[in-house]
C-alpha positions as CSV (number, residue, x, y, z in Angstrom):
1,M,0.0,0.0,0.0
2,F,1.3,3.4,-0.9
3,T,1.1,6.0,1.8
4,H,1.1,9.8,1.3
5,S,4.1,11.3,3.1
6,S,4.2,14.6,4.9
7,G,7.1,15.9,2.8
8,P,5.2,18.2,0.5
9,T,3.1,19.5,3.3
10,Q,6.2,20.4,5.4
11,D,7.8,22.1,2.4
12,L,4.6,24.1,1.9
13,A,4.5,25.1,5.5
14,A,8.1,26.2,5.5
15,S,7.5,28.3,2.4
16,G,4.7,30.1,4.1
17,K,2.1,28.9,1.6
18,K,-1.2,27.5,2.7
19,P,-1.2,23.8,1.8
20,E,-4.2,22.4,-0.1
21,K,-6.7,20.4,1.8
22,E,-5.9,17.3,-0.1
23,C,-2.2,17.6,0.6
24,C,-2.8,18.2,4.3
25,E,-4.9,15.0,4.8
26,R,-3.3,11.6,4.9
27,E,-4.1,9.8,1.7
28,Q,-3.8,6.1,1.1
29,I,-3.8,4.5,-2.3
30,S,-4.2,0.8,-2.4
31,D,-2.3,-1.5,-4.7
32,T,-5.4,-3.0,-6.3
33,P,-5.6,-3.0,-10.1
34,V,-8.4,-0.5,-10.1
35,D,-6.5,2.1,-8.1
36,M,-3.3,1.5,-10.0
37,L,-5.2,1.9,-13.3
38,A,-6.6,5.2,-12.0
39,V,-3.2,6.5,-11.1
40,F,-1.7,5.6,-14.4
41,T,-4.5,6.8,-16.5
42,G,-4.4,10.1,-14.7
43,T,-0.7,10.3,-15.4
44,L,-1.2,9.9,-19.1
45,H,-4.0,12.4,-19.4
46,G,-2.3,15.0,-17.2
47,I,-4.7,14.6,-14.2
48,A,-2.3,14.7,-11.3
49,S,-3.8,13.4,-8.0
50,P,-2.2,14.6,-4.7
51,W,-0.3,11.4,-4.4
52,F,0.9,11.7,-7.9
53,R,2.1,15.3,-7.4
54,A,4.0,14.2,-4.3
55,H,5.6,11.1,-5.6
56,V,5.5,10.6,-9.3
57,A,5.3,14.1,-10.9
58,H,9.1,14.3,-11.2
59,A,9.4,10.9,-12.9
60,P,9.4,10.4,-16.7
61,L,6.3,8.9,-18.2
62,R,8.3,5.8,-19.2
63,S,9.1,5.1,-15.6
64,V,5.5,5.5,-14.6
65,T,4.6,3.0,-17.4
66,R,7.0,0.4,-16.0
67,L,5.7,1.1,-12.5
68,Y,2.2,0.4,-13.7
69,A,3.4,-2.7,-15.7
70,S,4.9,-4.2,-12.5
71,S,1.8,-3.7,-10.4
72,L,-0.5,-6.5,-9.3
73,L,-2.8,-7.4,-12.1
74,P,-5.3,-10.2,-12.6
75,P,-3.7,-13.2,-14.4
76,Q,-3.9,-12.9,-18.2
77,P,-5.0,-15.8,-20.5
78,E,-2.2,-17.8,-21.8
79,G,-0.9,-16.4,-25.1
80,A,-2.6,-13.1,-24.7
81,L,-0.7,-9.8,-24.7
82,P,-0.6,-7.9,-21.4
83,A,-3.8,-5.8,-21.2
84,H,-2.1,-3.1,-19.2
85,L,0.5,-2.5,-21.9
86,L,-2.2,-2.4,-24.6
87,N,-4.1,0.2,-22.6
88,A,-1.0,2.2,-22.0
89,L,-0.2,2.2,-25.7
90,T,-3.6,3.4,-26.6
91,A,-3.3,6.3,-24.2
92,C,0.1,7.2,-25.5
93,G,-1.2,7.3,-29.0
94,K,-4.0,9.7,-28.0
95,R,-1.5,12.0,-26.2
96,G,1.3,11.8,-28.8
97,R,3.8,10.2,-26.4
98,W,5.8,8.7,-29.3
99,K,8.9,7.7,-27.4
100,T,6.9,5.7,-24.8
101,A,4.8,4.2,-27.6
102,L,7.8,2.9,-29.4
103,E,9.2,1.4,-26.2
104,L,5.9,-0.3,-25.5
105,V,5.9,-1.7,-29.1
106,D,9.4,-3.1,-28.6
107,E,8.4,-4.6,-25.3
108,L,5.3,-6.2,-26.7
109,G,7.2,-7.5,-29.8
110,A,9.8,-9.1,-27.6
111,S,7.3,-11.9,-26.8
112,G,7.5,-13.1,-30.4
113,R,3.8,-13.1,-30.8
114,P,2.2,-11.2,-33.7
115,L,1.0,-7.8,-32.7
116,P,-2.6,-6.7,-33.4
117,R,-3.2,-3.9,-35.8
118,A,-4.4,-1.7,-32.9
119,V,-0.9,-1.7,-31.5
120,W,0.7,-0.4,-34.7
121,G,-2.1,2.1,-35.1
122,S,-1.6,3.6,-31.7
123,A,2.1,4.0,-32.2
124,L,1.6,5.5,-35.6
125,L,-1.0,7.9,-34.2
126,A,1.5,9.1,-31.6
127,C,4.1,9.7,-34.3
128,R,1.7,11.6,-36.4
129,K,0.6,13.9,-33.6
130,K,4.3,14.9,-33.1
131,Q,5.1,14.7,-36.8
132,R,7.9,12.1,-36.4
133,V,8.3,11.0,-40.0
134,K,11.4,8.8,-39.7
135,E,10.0,6.8,-36.8
136,A,6.6,6.4,-38.5
137,I,8.2,5.0,-41.7
138,T,10.4,2.7,-39.5
139,L,7.3,1.4,-37.8
140,L,5.7,0.8,-41.2
141,D,8.7,-1.2,-42.3
142,K,8.6,-3.3,-39.1
143,M,5.0,-4.2,-39.8
144,G,6.0,-6.3,-42.8
145,S,3.1,-8.3,-44.1
146,A,0.8,-6.8,-41.4
147,V,0.7,-3.4,-43.2
148,D,-2.9,-2.4,-43.8
149,T,-4.7,0.5,-45.3
150,A,-5.2,2.3,-42.0
151,A,-1.5,2.2,-41.1
152,C,-0.6,3.6,-44.6
153,N,-3.1,6.3,-44.3
154,E,-1.6,7.4,-40.9
155,V,1.8,7.8,-42.6
156,L,0.3,9.5,-45.6
157,H,-1.5,11.9,-43.3
158,L,1.7,12.7,-41.5
159,L,3.6,13.4,-44.8
160,R,0.7,15.5,-45.9
161,L,1.1,17.6,-42.8
162,R,4.7,18.0,-43.7
163,S,3.9,18.8,-47.4
164,D,6.3,16.0,-48.5
165,Y,5.0,14.8,-51.8
166,E,8.1,12.8,-52.7
167,G,8.0,11.0,-49.4
168,A,4.4,10.2,-49.8
169,L,5.1,8.9,-53.3
170,H,7.8,6.6,-51.9
171,V,5.5,5.2,-49.2
172,W,2.8,4.7,-51.8
173,R,5.1,2.6,-54.1
174,G,6.6,0.7,-51.2
175,H,3.5,-0.1,-49.0
176,V,0.2,1.5,-50.1
177,E,-0.1,-0.4,-53.4
178,R,0.1,-3.7,-51.6
179,A,-2.4,-2.6,-48.9
180,R,-5.3,-1.7,-51.3
181,P,-5.6,2.1,-51.1
182,D,-9.0,3.5,-50.3
183,E,-10.6,6.9,-50.8
184,L,-8.7,8.5,-48.0
185,S,-5.4,7.3,-49.4
186,Y,-6.1,9.0,-52.7
187,Y,-7.3,12.1,-51.0
188,H,-3.9,12.5,-49.2
189,M,-2.1,12.3,-52.5
190,M,-4.5,14.7,-54.2
191,H,-4.2,17.1,-51.4
192,L,-0.5,17.2,-51.7
193,C,-0.8,17.8,-55.4
194,G,-3.2,20.6,-54.8
195,E,-0.9,22.4,-52.3
196,S,2.0,22.3,-54.7
197,G,0.2,22.9,-58.0
198,R,1.0,19.4,-59.4
199,W,-2.0,19.4,-61.8
200,S,-0.8,16.6,-64.0
201,D,-0.2,14.3,-61.0
202,A,-3.6,15.3,-59.5
203,L,-5.4,14.4,-62.7
204,R,-3.5,11.1,-62.8
205,W,-4.5,10.2,-59.2
206,L,-8.1,11.0,-60.1
207,A,-8.0,8.8,-63.1
208,E,-6.4,5.9,-61.1
209,M,-9.1,6.3,-58.4
210,E,-11.9,6.0,-60.9
211,A,-10.2,3.1,-62.5
212,A,-10.1,1.3,-59.1
213,H,-13.9,1.7,-58.9
214,L,-13.7,4.2,-56.1
215,T,-16.1,7.1,-56.0
216,P,-14.5,10.6,-55.6
217,G,-16.1,13.0,-53.2
218,P,-16.1,16.8,-52.9
219,N,-12.7,16.8,-51.2
220,H,-11.1,14.8,-54.1
221,Y,-12.5,17.1,-56.8
222,H,-11.6,20.2,-54.8
223,A,-8.0,19.1,-54.4
224,V,-7.7,18.4,-58.2
225,L,-9.3,21.8,-59.0
226,R,-7.0,23.6,-56.7
227,A,-3.9,22.0,-58.3
228,C,-5.1,23.2,-61.7
229,V,-6.0,26.7,-60.5
230,R,-2.7,27.2,-58.7
231,D,-0.9,26.6,-62.1
232,R,-3.6,28.5,-64.0
233,R,-4.5,25.4,-66.1
234,W,-8.0,26.6,-66.8
235,P,-8.9,24.2,-69.6
236,Q,-8.1,21.2,-67.4
237,A,-9.9,22.8,-64.4
238,L,-13.0,23.3,-66.6
239,A,-12.9,19.7,-67.7
240,V,-12.8,18.6,-64.1
241,A,-15.6,20.9,-63.2
242,Q,-17.8,19.6,-65.9
243,A,-17.2,16.0,-64.7
244,I,-18.3,16.7,-61.2
245,P,-21.8,15.2,-60.6
246,R,-24.5,17.6,-59.5
247,E,-25.2,15.7,-56.3
248,V,-21.5,16.1,-55.3
249,L,-21.6,19.9,-56.1
250,E,-24.7,20.3,-53.9
251,R,-22.8,19.0,-50.9
252,D,-20.0,21.6,-50.9
253,A,-20.4,25.3,-51.6
254,H,-16.7,25.8,-51.6
255,L,-16.3,23.3,-54.4
256,C,-19.0,25.1,-56.4
257,R,-17.1,28.4,-56.1
258,T,-13.8,26.8,-57.3
259,A,-15.7,25.3,-60.3
260,L,-17.3,28.6,-61.0
261,Q,-13.9,30.3,-61.0
262,A,-12.7,27.8,-63.6
263,A,-15.8,28.4,-65.7
264,A,-15.4,32.2,-65.5
265,E,-11.8,32.1,-66.6
266,E,-12.6,29.9,-69.6
267,G,-15.8,31.8,-70.6
268,A,-18.0,28.7,-70.1
269,V,-21.3,30.5,-69.6
270,G,-23.4,27.3,-69.5
271,V,-21.2,25.7,-66.8
272,A,-21.1,28.9,-64.8
273,A,-24.9,29.2,-64.9
274,E,-25.4,25.5,-63.9
275,V,-23.0,25.9,-60.9
276,L,-24.8,29.1,-59.9
277,S,-28.1,27.3,-60.0
278,V,-26.7,24.6,-57.7
279,L,-25.6,27.2,-55.2
280,G,-29.2,28.7,-55.2
281,D,-29.8,30.8,-52.1
282,R,-26.2,30.3,-51.0
283,A,-24.9,32.3,-53.9
284,A,-23.2,35.6,-53.0
285,C,-22.4,38.7,-55.0
286,D,-19.0,37.3,-55.9
287,D,-20.7,34.2,-57.4
288,Q,-22.8,36.4,-59.6
289,L,-19.6,38.2,-60.6
290,G,-18.2,34.8,-61.8
291,L,-21.2,34.4,-64.2
292,L,-20.7,38.0,-65.5
293,Q,-17.0,37.4,-66.1
294,A,-17.8,34.2,-68.0
295,C,-20.2,36.2,-70.2
296,R,-17.6,38.8,-70.9
297,R,-14.9,36.4,-71.8
298,A,-17.3,34.6,-74.1
299,G,-18.7,37.8,-75.6
300,D,-22.2,36.6,-74.8
301,L,-24.1,39.9,-74.3
302,P,-27.6,38.4,-74.1
303,A,-26.5,36.0,-71.3
304,A,-24.8,38.9,-69.5
305,L,-28.0,41.0,-69.6
306,A,-30.1,38.1,-68.4
307,A,-27.7,37.5,-65.5
308,W,-27.9,41.2,-64.6
309,E,-31.6,41.1,-64.7
310,R,-31.7,38.2,-62.3
311,L,-29.2,40.0,-60.0
312,S,-31.2,43.2,-60.1
313,V,-34.4,41.5,-58.8
314,S,-32.6,39.4,-56.2
315,V,-31.9,40.4,-52.6
316,L,-28.2,41.0,-53.4
317,Q,-26.9,44.5,-54.1
318,P,-24.5,44.6,-57.1
319,D,-21.1,45.9,-56.1
320,E,-18.5,47.8,-58.2
321,Q,-17.0,44.7,-59.7
322,C,-20.4,43.5,-61.0
323,Y,-21.0,46.9,-62.5
324,A,-17.5,47.0,-64.1
325,Q,-17.9,43.6,-65.6
326,L,-21.3,44.4,-67.2
327,V,-20.1,47.8,-68.5
328,A,-17.0,46.2,-70.0
329,T,-19.2,43.5,-71.6
330,L,-21.5,46.1,-73.2
331,V,-18.6,48.2,-74.5
332,E,-16.5,45.4,-75.9
333,A,-19.3,43.2,-77.3
334,P,-20.1,43.8,-81.0
335,N,-23.5,44.9,-82.0
336,A,-24.1,41.7,-83.9
337,T,-24.3,39.7,-80.7
338,L,-27.5,41.5,-79.6
339,P,-30.7,41.6,-81.7
340,L,-31.2,45.3,-81.8
341,T,-34.6,47.0,-82.3
342,P,-35.3,50.6,-83.1
343,E,-36.7,51.1,-79.6
344,M,-33.7,49.3,-77.9
345,P,-30.6,51.4,-77.0
346,S,-27.2,50.4,-78.4
347,P,-24.8,48.4,-76.1
348,V,-22.7,51.5,-75.6
349,E,-25.7,53.6,-74.5
350,M,-26.7,50.8,-72.1
351,A,-23.1,50.8,-70.8
352,M,-23.3,54.5,-70.1
353,A,-26.6,54.1,-68.4
354,R,-25.2,51.4,-66.1
355,A,-22.2,53.7,-65.4
356,R,-24.5,56.5,-64.3
357,E,-26.5,54.1,-62.2
358,A,-23.3,53.0,-60.4
359,V,-22.4,56.7,-59.7
360,E,-25.8,57.1,-58.0
361,A,-26.0,53.8,-56.2
362,L,-22.4,53.4,-54.9
363,P,-20.1,55.5,-52.8
364,P,-17.7,57.7,-54.7
365,P,-14.6,55.5,-54.2
366,R,-16.4,52.4,-55.4
367,A,-18.1,54.2,-58.3
368,A,-14.7,55.4,-59.4
369,V,-13.7,51.8,-59.9
370,V,-16.6,51.3,-62.4
371,L,-15.9,54.5,-64.3
372,T,-12.2,53.7,-64.5
373,A,-13.0,50.3,-66.0
374,A,-15.4,51.8,-68.4
375,L,-12.8,54.4,-69.5
376,G,-10.2,51.7,-70.1
377,C,-12.7,49.7,-72.2
378,A,-13.8,52.7,-74.2
379,I,-10.2,53.6,-75.0
380,G,-9.5,50.0,-75.9
381,A,-12.5,49.8,-78.2
382,S,-11.5,53.2,-79.8
383,L,-14.8,54.9,-78.7
384,A,-13.6,58.5,-78.4
385,S,-16.9,60.1,-77.6
386,T,-17.7,57.5,-75.0
387,A,-14.2,57.9,-73.4
388,C,-14.8,61.7,-73.2
389,E,-18.1,61.2,-71.5
390,V,-16.8,58.7,-69.0
391,L,-13.8,61.0,-68.3
392,S,-16.2,63.9,-67.6
393,L,-18.2,61.7,-65.1
394,L,-14.9,60.7,-63.5
395,H,-13.8,64.3,-63.2
396,A,-17.1,65.3,-61.6
397,L,-16.9,62.4,-59.2
398,Q,-13.4,62.8,-57.8
399,G,-11.9,65.9,-59.4
400,D,-8.2,64.8,-59.7
401,L,-7.6,62.4,-62.5
402,D,-4.7,60.3,-63.7
403,A,-2.6,62.0,-66.3
404,G,-2.1,58.8,-68.3
405,Q,-5.9,58.4,-68.8
406,Q,-6.3,62.0,-69.9
407,L,-3.5,61.8,-72.4
408,R,-4.8,58.5,-73.9
409,T,-8.2,60.1,-74.3
410,L,-6.7,63.1,-76.0
411,R,-4.7,60.9,-78.4
412,L,-7.9,58.9,-79.2
413,C,-9.8,62.1,-79.9
414,A,-6.9,63.4,-82.1
415,D,-6.7,60.2,-84.1
416,Q,-10.4,60.1,-84.8
417,G,-10.9,63.8,-85.3
418,V,-13.4,64.0,-82.4
419,P,-13.3,67.3,-80.5
420,P,-13.3,66.6,-76.7
421,S,-16.3,67.8,-74.7
422,G,-16.1,71.1,-72.8
423,S,-15.4,69.5,-69.4
424,T,-12.7,67.3,-70.9
425,R,-11.1,70.2,-72.6
426,N,-11.0,72.2,-69.4
427,T,-9.6,69.2,-67.5
428,L,-6.8,68.7,-70.0
429,R,-5.9,72.3,-70.9
430,G,-3.7,72.7,-67.8
431,R,-1.5,69.9,-69.0
432,V,-0.7,71.1,-72.5
433,R,2.5,72.9,-71.4
434,R,3.9,69.6,-70.1
435,L,3.4,67.8,-73.4
436,P,6.6,67.0,-75.4
437,P,7.3,69.4,-78.3
438,C,6.0,68.6,-81.8
439,P,8.4,67.2,-84.4
440,A,9.9,69.6,-86.9
441,N,7.6,68.3,-89.7
442,C,4.4,68.9,-87.7
443,T,2.1,71.5,-89.2
444,E,0.2,72.1,-86.0
445,S,1.0,75.1,-83.9
446,P,1.4,74.8,-80.1
447,A,-1.2,77.6,-79.8
448,T,-3.8,75.7,-81.9
449,P,-7.0,75.1,-79.9
450,L,-8.0,71.6,-78.9
451,P,-8.0,69.0,-80.3
452,L,-4.3,69.1,-80.0
453,C,-1.6,67.1,-81.8
454,V,-0.6,64.8,-78.9
455,Y,2.4,62.6,-79.2
């Protein structure tokens, strides 16, 4: 029988501190298996009893393990492994006590009897919790023919935490292929590919998984999509997005948004619309932006107008990015893409109407984003009058303008022979003196009124 000594109490009294009630009272702990199990379990889980604080707190956990192993226990059946060591190993695995777990595995293996899979699993779990790669692979090698899928997945999970794709590939070729990999095994490999942008390897793992008659889930598809997106492989990402079943998309909104990004970059309006319908009420303004971006890249003006109509009647408020995408689509799309009628305004007129609407609906800093995008699209489309009108709106909104935008607008007006509007002329007149001098063969005079010869 273990008896609580008065040493800690005397030390506390000498230090002037008030001892705890438990430490003041005499405590007796019997040597029955139940009490010894309670003491040892409390040690592993950090629950220090008064007796443990007084006697065992300074001892390493391995010493406590051997103390427990040498306690009085009921006789075990012949040929069975010691139950106390198995329980200790399970607790070490949950707490990440990898050194003690390895010693217990060696002690259990010294009997010469085959170890159950739970023993290896607990030791590998302890190594994974502390990210001990070398020890985990050594354990996997010791298992020999006892290697199973669960043990391989523990090591693959550890290598995934360390972002070690080459090490995981080595383990796969050495052990996993013989242990019949499951969905979790393939997910670990795809996740590693997604983190490092190994899009070709990710596609290969997906093909192998389907060839093994395993069903990919949302996590598998998302890992492959992320690998393609990181390397900007949009055609491959779109092909993966198109192959995802609708019921899989419905289970993961994050997967839907990644697929929507691939569709937007590739201009796949149909795929983007389908993914957006899967999101339903979960769709945010950024998701609507993805559909508008797909319409712009595809030059599909009717689809963009239909998407804008649905956005306008929804509970979502369009932000500056949505306005900018629609205005850019209207300015850049040719008239042939839209069946015009005499009563219907032209795409450029609709673009200017949306720009004015943005000025009224959004705060000035956010409205300036829409006007700046519209100005860039107008200059790119060589629409001098539209560029002057947008520049006037931008000047009225924020006053100070970028010199590069003003000069590009002047050059466009000079090339097309379009006189700038009054506000544009007043905005640009103060910058005439900073223009470079005309060449010697130029017939224009520096005092010539606007439009100027801008070089």
